[in-house]
VOGU-3710 file (C-alpha; in Angstrom, 3 decimals, decimal comma):
1> mtsaplrsag> -0,181/-2,973/-25,152  0,613/0,184/-27,017  3,914/1,383/-28,169  2,907/4,834/-27,917  5,532/6,239/-25,410  3,717/7,000/-21,600  4,404/10,742/-21,424  1,886/12,014/-19,017  0,689/10,646/-15,674  -2,314/11,310/-13,031
11> vigggawgta> -1,906/10,518/-10,427  -5,512/9,950/-7,864  -4,200/11,161/-4,474  -2,963/14,083/-3,019  -1,301/12,411/0,427  1,761/11,550/0,931  2,353/8,453/-1,139  0,566/10,098/-4,055  2,582/13,149/-3,676  5,859/10,740/-3,701
21> laqvcaragr> 4,832/9,336/-6,978  4,167/12,227/-8,263  7,922/13,379/-7,491  8,924/10,338/-8,983  6,936/10,556/-12,454  8,205/14,018/-12,478  11,582/13,375/-12,128  11,372/10,746/-14,709  10,132/13,386/-17,410  6,354/13,327/-17,219
31> dvllwarepe> 3,824/15,523/-17,249  2,314/15,108/-14,043  -1,178/16,086/-13,072  -2,329/15,270/-9,426  -6,097/15,015/-8,203  -6,548/15,948/-4,236  -9,530/16,310/-3,052  -8,336/19,030/-0,191  -8,847/22,313/-1,847  -5,646/23,426/0,573
41> vveainarhe> -3,394/20,810/-0,857  -4,755/21,631/-4,577  -3,662/25,711/-3,570  0,172/24,719/-1,686  1,062/22,603/-5,017  0,111/25,043/-7,354  1,550/27,848/-6,154  4,066/26,884/-3,507  5,097/23,861/-4,698  4,561/21,975/-1,599
51> nppflpgval> 1,850/19,625/0,595  2,409/20,726/4,294  -0,742/18,773/5,480  1,003/15,491/3,959  4,738/16,126/3,077  5,942/18,732/5,238  9,588/20,502/4,472  9,813/18,792/1,121  10,169/20,786/-1,944  8,329/19,273/-4,669
61> epsiratgdl> 9,115/19,465/-8,699  8,242/22,734/-10,495  6,529/20,569/-13,144  4,090/19,318/-10,890  0,660/21,127/-11,265  -2,445/20,001/-8,900  -6,324/19,654/-9,981  -9,104/19,232/-7,461  -11,404/17,905/-10,889  -10,961/14,102/-11,126
71> adlgaadfvl> -12,052/14,641/-14,767  -8,885/16,507/-15,709  -6,845/13,460/-15,611  -8,733/11,473/-18,096  -6,037/12,964/-20,839  -3,365/11,172/-19,040  -1,396/8,552/-20,961  -1,450/6,296/-17,598  -2,581/6,851/-14,461  -1,587/5,905/-10,860
81> avppaqhmra> -4,264/5,153/-8,348  -3,600/5,668/-4,494  -6,832/7,001/-2,455  -7,040/4,420/0,667  -8,090/0,933/-0,332  -11,801/1,219/1,515  -12,283/4,386/-0,803  -10,957/2,997/-3,842  -14,022/1,622/-5,234  -15,779/4,875/-5,125
91> tlsafagrvr> -12,909/6,914/-6,404  -12,334/4,785/-9,347  -16,247/4,550/-9,926  -16,370/8,339/-10,512  -13,027/8,235/-12,450  -14,255/5,563/-14,643  -16,608/7,378/-17,582  -12,928/9,577/-18,274  -10,412/6,404/-18,758  -9,822/5,726/-22,584
101> pgtpvvlcsk> -10,006/1,815/-23,052  -6,260/0,252/-22,608  -5,437/3,345/-20,161  -2,826/1,509/-17,750  -4,068/2,382/-14,199  -1,778/1,404/-11,563  -2,719/0,394/-8,139  -0,552/1,544/-5,096  -2,553/1,233/-2,111  -2,666/-1,854/-0,121
111> gveqgslklm> -5,282/-3,765/1,203  -8,396/-5,807/1,384  -11,851/-4,024/0,818  -13,874/-4,849/3,644  -17,368/-6,277/2,856  -16,204/-7,745/-0,374  -12,987/-9,450/0,521  -11,767/-8,228/-2,962  -8,266/-6,954/-4,005  -7,634/-3,805/-5,503
121> tdvlaetipq> -7,265/-5,252/-9,038  -11,271/-6,771/-8,531  -11,860/-3,395/-7,352  -10,193/-2,028/-10,983  -12,184/-4,618/-12,831  -15,378/-4,027/-11,799  -15,267/-0,322/-11,823  -13,049/0,787/-14,779  -13,064/-2,731/-16,759  -11,780/-0,968/-19,969
131> araavlagps> -8,398/0,419/-17,986  -5,011/-2,415/-17,623  -4,431/-2,458/-14,561  -1,160/-2,920/-12,571  0,377/-3,016/-8,966  3,113/-0,867/-7,427  4,216/-2,264/-3,986  7,669/-2,631/-2,466  9,815/-1,051/0,518  9,178/3,137/0,251
141> fagevarglp> 8,296/5,026/2,668  7,024/8,080/1,112  8,884/10,843/2,199  12,547/9,523/1,721  10,976/8,899/-1,897  9,905/12,241/-2,530  12,977/13,411/-1,016  15,042/11,412/-4,070  16,355/8,450/-1,572  16,867/5,220/-3,498
151> savtlacadm> 14,305/2,757/-3,148  12,777/-0,108/-5,284  9,340/-1,098/-5,891  8,185/-4,469/-7,562  5,812/-2,999/-10,896  3,581/-5,939/-11,136  1,313/-6,369/-14,504  -0,546/-9,282/-16,213  1,331/-8,095/-19,730  4,940/-7,924/-19,503
161> acaealgeai> 5,391/-5,145/-21,728  2,694/-3,130/-20,006  5,002/-3,014/-16,989  8,363/-2,902/-18,654  6,490/0,143/-20,465  5,459/1,289/-17,265  8,732/1,082/-15,726  10,335/2,981/-18,317  8,147/5,801/-17,697  8,924/6,160/-13,777
171> atpafrpyfa> 12,116/4,806/-13,324  14,438/7,031/-11,772  17,995/6,428/-11,369  17,014/6,631/-7,229  13,615/4,667/-7,873  13,864/1,032/-9,638  11,131/-0,732/-10,120  11,567/-4,624/-11,125  8,811/-6,161/-13,105  6,935/-9,216/-12,413
181> ddvigaeigg> 3,193/-10,519/-13,953  1,799/-12,043/-10,600  -0,464/-9,075/-9,585  -1,763/-10,970/-6,748  1,250/-11,666/-5,130  2,374/-8,038/-5,251  -1,017/-7,027/-3,854  -1,389/-9,372/-0,998  2,220/-8,443/-0,010  1,369/-4,969/0,351
191> avknvlaiac> -2,094/-5,606/2,072  -0,404/-7,977/5,008  2,188/-6,647/6,034  -0,047/-4,147/7,000  -1,495/-5,918/9,277  1,595/-7,491/10,488  3,607/-4,690/11,178  0,942/-3,379/13,577  1,570/-6,413/15,270  5,445/-5,634/15,225
201> givegrnlgr> 4,343/-2,147/17,222  2,823/-4,183/19,545  5,734/-6,549/20,223  7,494/-3,024/20,040  5,810/-1,331/22,923  4,947/-3,753/25,085  8,758/-4,439/25,379  9,193/-7,954/24,070  12,535/-7,729/22,789  14,287/-8,408/19,490
211> sahaalitrg> 13,811/-11,866/19,278  10,181/-11,901/19,752  10,495/-9,017/16,684  12,505/-11,083/14,288  10,091/-14,337/15,279  6,976/-12,211/14,547  8,217/-11,101/11,282  9,303/-14,466/10,389  6,113/-16,191/11,072  4,332/-13,579/9,772
221> fseltrlava> 5,604/-13,854/6,558  4,743/-17,421/6,315  1,259/-16,570/6,924  1,884/-13,544/4,194  2,845/-16,547/2,033  0,337/-19,045/2,663  -2,844/-16,793/1,979  -1,102/-15,683/-1,697  -0,622/-19,023/-2,698  -4,162/-19,682/-1,846
231> lggeaetvag> -5,379/-16,658/-3,829  -3,088/-17,958/-6,669  -0,322/-16,149/-6,362  2,933/-17,255/-6,549  5,184/-17,710/-2,921  8,521/-16,501/-5,307  6,278/-13,308/-5,803  6,167/-12,566/-1,978  9,640/-13,304/-1,338  10,950/-10,151/-3,055
241> lcglgdlvlt> 10,125/-6,837/-2,756  6,554/-6,894/-2,827  5,821/-8,966/0,569  9,275/-9,520/2,507  11,065/-6,296/1,629  7,897/-4,207/2,376  7,322/-6,365/5,606  10,852/-5,851/6,523  10,342/-2,245/6,435  7,232/-1,949/7,519
251> csspqsrnms> 7,714/-3,810/10,578  11,188/-2,168/11,573  10,218/1,658/11,890  7,746/3,947/13,748  7,832/5,979/10,834  5,489/2,981/9,611  1,824/4,586/10,181  0,803/0,581/10,924  3,908/0,173/13,037  3,208/3,170/14,642
261> vglalgggqt> -0,344/2,218/15,697  0,988/-0,815/17,261  3,519/1,042/19,166  0,579/3,499/20,846  -1,795/-0,118/20,908  1,445/-1,898/23,158  2,105/1,189/25,020  -1,739/0,932/26,539  -3,550/2,965/24,476  -6,837/2,501/23,150
271> laealagkls> -6,995/2,436/19,122  -9,180/5,801/18,973  -6,039/7,164/20,835  -3,694/5,870/18,410  -5,629/7,052/15,418  -6,194/10,338/17,318  -4,960/13,217/14,921  -3,467/11,121/12,244  -3,886/12,234/8,328  -2,571/9,262/6,988
281> vaegvasapa> -4,688/6,811/7,056  -3,290/3,259/8,804  -4,419/0,887/6,271  -3,939/-2,747/8,237  -6,349/-0,883/10,904  -8,991/-1,394/8,007  -7,307/-4,626/6,542  -7,064/-6,592/9,627  -10,775/-7,911/9,361  -10,843/-7,996/5,536
291> vrqlaaklgv> -7,755/-9,980/6,147  -9,066/-12,363/8,541  -12,379/-12,942/6,416  -10,615/-14,073/3,729  -8,321/-16,417/5,120  -11,071/-18,279/6,744  -12,803/-18,328/4,197  -9,911/-19,720/2,115  -9,341/-21,919/5,190  -5,679/-20,456/5,790
301> etpiceavaa> -4,138/-20,380/9,131  -3,547/-16,983/9,756  -2,702/-16,747/13,835  -1,054/-13,551/13,588  -3,788/-11,550/12,055  -6,635/-13,111/13,592  -4,930/-11,846/16,510  -4,396/-8,053/15,082  -7,973/-8,429/14,294  -9,214/-9,039/17,256
311> ilagevqvde> -7,158/-6,945/19,299  -8,991/-3,829/16,995  -11,721/-4,991/17,625  -12,016/-4,977/21,152  -12,164/-9,239/21,368  -9,247/-9,653/23,312  -6,675/-7,377/25,051  -3,295/-6,937/24,274  -1,894/-9,345/26,866  -4,503/-11,867/26,321
321> airdllsrpl> -3,560/-12,250/22,416  -0,162/-12,386/23,332  -0,873/-15,094/25,636  -2,694/-17,273/23,273  0,126/-17,063/20,096  2,820/-18,043/22,653  0,801/-20,861/24,231  -0,427/-22,397/20,762  0,400/-25,940/20,003  4,354/-26,724/19,069
331> reen> 4,557/-27,985/15,615  7,050/-28,264/12,664  8,326/-24,882/11,062  7,354/-25,511/7,675
//
């Protein structure tokens, strides 16, 4: 890792989380340039320091600049990649020719790619092999982070010196990164918790009670941990902010896009109705079938994630899936 300070940040993605991370970087004293595909977002950020479609009512740091040309981010000392997980490959491929060798690219989207069943670090390695990969994950709602409320996250990179340099570049009194070298654990924690949040929303929407909600989070965390370890991650990593912490937050508030989808499904809406009118992406909807296929490929038992994938695919009804989970054979907890 170069010893040169990381002064400038490029942010790929003008949604709620990308804009919130641009706020973090600006408050940390970085020179921030954000790319958004929506011209109206670029115009609103540059002219009025706001992003009404994705972060209404939040005043943005005046130093944040926006562009509609992805090539403009090529000069950044480090890049935060925040497109939806299923669009990560196309976006990084479009950016690949602009990235200097050794540039840290921090993957901030959480998901498993459909079809390939690959994690975002795999996608980065295939599209921008000259980049240095890092992963940012943890319990953090975009609106809260953008307003400067306290939060803590995991910043994972195989090169701990790189993780520490990135942490110094983005840390603020209200945004605290903790370092890890287990990028697989950090990625799986973020991806699987989105699927489990849909399940928790269904439990809430069906009024099954707080006991069922707590049981689902706990058993879901077991699934998350098993899958992370099977992929080569560490149980200790997912027991931290990027796994358990993110799971608790995402499964406990309707602010969560994924939990809100589950609430709608549990309340009797169809998937199309649950997603109607939403600008922001509920990553768990796209990741659920990929997580199910990945777990089956690895021989990992993930009954809750499988049930969510089946519900989303229309293979089973909500009540049938709940009944099947509750009628599973009794077993030892661990």
